[in-house]
C-alpha positions as CSV (number, residue, x, y, z in Angstrom):
1,M,118.4,70.2,102.9
2,A,115.2,68.5,103.9
3,G,114.0,69.6,107.3
4,G,116.7,72.4,107.5
5,K,119.6,70.1,108.4
6,L,123.0,70.6,106.9
7,T,125.3,67.7,106.3
8,K,128.7,67.9,107.9
9,K,130.3,68.2,104.5
10,R,128.1,71.2,103.5
11,K,128.6,72.8,106.9
12,N,132.4,72.6,106.6
13,A,132.2,74.0,103.0
14,L,130.0,76.9,104.3
15,R,132.5,77.6,107.1
16,L,135.4,77.6,104.6
17,A,133.5,79.9,102.2
18,V,132.7,82.4,105.0
19,F,136.3,82.3,106.3
20,A,137.6,82.9,102.8
21,A,135.3,85.8,102.3
22,G,136.3,87.3,105.6
23,A,140.0,86.9,104.8
24,A,139.5,88.4,101.4
25,F,137.8,91.5,102.8
26,L,140.4,91.9,105.5
27,A,143.2,91.7,102.9
28,I,141.4,94.3,100.7
29,G,141.0,96.6,103.7
30,L,144.7,96.3,104.6
31,W,145.7,96.9,101.0
32,R,143.6,100.1,100.8
33,G,145.0,101.4,104.0
34,E,141.7,101.6,105.8
35,F,143.2,100.4,109.1
36,A,144.6,103.9,109.6
37,D,141.1,105.4,109.3
38,V,139.7,102.9,111.7
39,L,142.5,103.5,114.3
40,Q,142.1,107.3,114.0
41,K,138.3,107.0,114.6
42,A,138.8,104.6,117.5
43,V,141.2,107.0,119.2
44,R,138.9,109.9,118.7
45,I,136.0,108.0,120.2
46,C,138.0,106.9,123.2
47,L,139.2,110.5,123.9
48,E,135.6,111.8,123.7
49,C,134.5,109.1,126.1
50,I,136.9,110.2,128.8
51,G,136.3,113.8,128.1
52,I,139.6,114.9,126.6
53,G,138.6,115.2,122.9
């Protein structure tokens, strides 16, 4: 990595690694049921913004 340049092969490998990590974290969150907590908090925030909650 002389001069801070990445080769195309390394850049693609880095992209794949980041994508795989993101997919793994998404799958773990779904498996643990965390989507329900996120949805509940989002609804609460939206209701507070419009003055209902």
